[in-house]
Residue, then its C-alpha position, 0 to 999 in steps of 0.5 A: m500499499a502506498w504511503t500517504e499523509i493520513k496513513v502516517c498519521n494513523i500509524a502514529l496515533g495507533r502507536i499511542g493507543v488511539m485507534r480512531q482512524l483519520t480519513s480525508v477525501d484525498d488522504t492529505v492532512a490539509s483535507l481533514g476536518d476540524d471535528t476531533d482532537e485527532e484531526r486538529a492535532a494532525t493538522l497542527l503538527y504533521e507538516a512541522v514535524r515532517d519538515s523538522l525531520l527533513e532538515g535534520f539529514p541530507w536525505a537522498r530523496a529530498v536533496t536537489h540542486v539549482a542554478l540561483a538567480q541573482v537579486s542584485d550585483g551589490t552596487g550601492q547595497v549595504w552588503e557590497d563591502l562583504w558580498d559580491a551578490a545576493y541570490t534568490y532563495p529557492a522557494d522549496a528549500l528547507l536548508i541550503r547545504g552549499f555551493i556545487s560545481p558541474v563535473g566535466s563542464s563549465a556550464p551548470v548541469i542542473g537536474q542531473l547528478q553530474y556535480e561535485w563539491q567545490s574544491a575551494p568552498t564559496r563564502w556565503a550566508i543566509g540573509t534578508h533583502g527587501g523582506l525576503p530571504v536571500i543567499f549572499a555569496n562571493v561567486q559569479e552568477s554563472e557559478a552560483n549553483v547550490e545543493y539544498i534539502r527541498k520540502n518534499t511533501d510526497p510521503d510515498e516518495l520519501g520511502h518506508n524508513f523515513n515514514m516509520a521515523l516520522s510516524w514515531a516522531l509524530a506519535a511523541e507529539f500526538s501523545l502530548a497534544l492529546q494528553a496521553d500517558a507520558s510514558k508513551s511519549a517518552m517511548a515514542q521519542r526513543m523509537a523516533l531516534l532509533w528509526s531515524s538512525i535506521a533511515f539515515r543509514v538507508s538514505g546514505n546507501e542511496q547516494n555517494k557524492g564525496q565529502q564536502p571539502d573543509g573551509d579555509w578556517v579548518s586549513v588555517r587551524a591545522h597549521 
C-alpha cells in the first residue's frame, strides 16, 4: 500500500493507543476536518514535524540542486563591502547545504547528478533583502549553483524508513497534544531516534557524492 499523509498519522496515533482512524477525501492532512482532537492535532503538527525531520539530514530523496538567480550585483547595497551578490532563496528549500560545481563542464548541469563539491568552498551566508530571504555569496552568477534539502511533501517518494521515523516522531507529539500517558511519549521519542538512525543509514546507501571540502578556517587551524 502506498504511503500517504493520513496513513502516517494513523500509524502514529495507533502507536499511542488511539485507534480512531483519520480519513480525508484525498488522504492529505490539509483535507481533514476540524471535528475531533485527533484531526486538529494532525493538522497542527504533521507538516512541522515532517519538515523538522527533513532538515535534520541530507536525505537522498529530498536533496536537489539549482542554478540561483541573482537579486542584485551589490552596487550601492549595504552588503557590497562583504558580498559580491545576493541570490534568490529557492522557494521549496528547507536548508541550503552549499555551493557545487558541475563535473566535466563549465556550464551548470542542473537536474542531473553530474556535480561535485567545490574544491575551494564559496563564502556565503543566509540573510534578507527587501523582506525576503536571500543567499549572499562571493561567486559569479554563472557559478551560483547550490545543493539544498527541498520540502518534499510526497510521503510515498520519501520511502518506508523515513515514514517509520516520522510516524514515531509524530506519535511523541500526538501523545502530548492528546494528553496521553507520558510514558508513551517518552517511548515514542526513543523509537523516533532509533528509526531515524535506521533511515539515515538507508538514505546514505542511496547516494555517494564525495565529502564536502573543509573551509579555509579549518586549513588555517591545522597549521
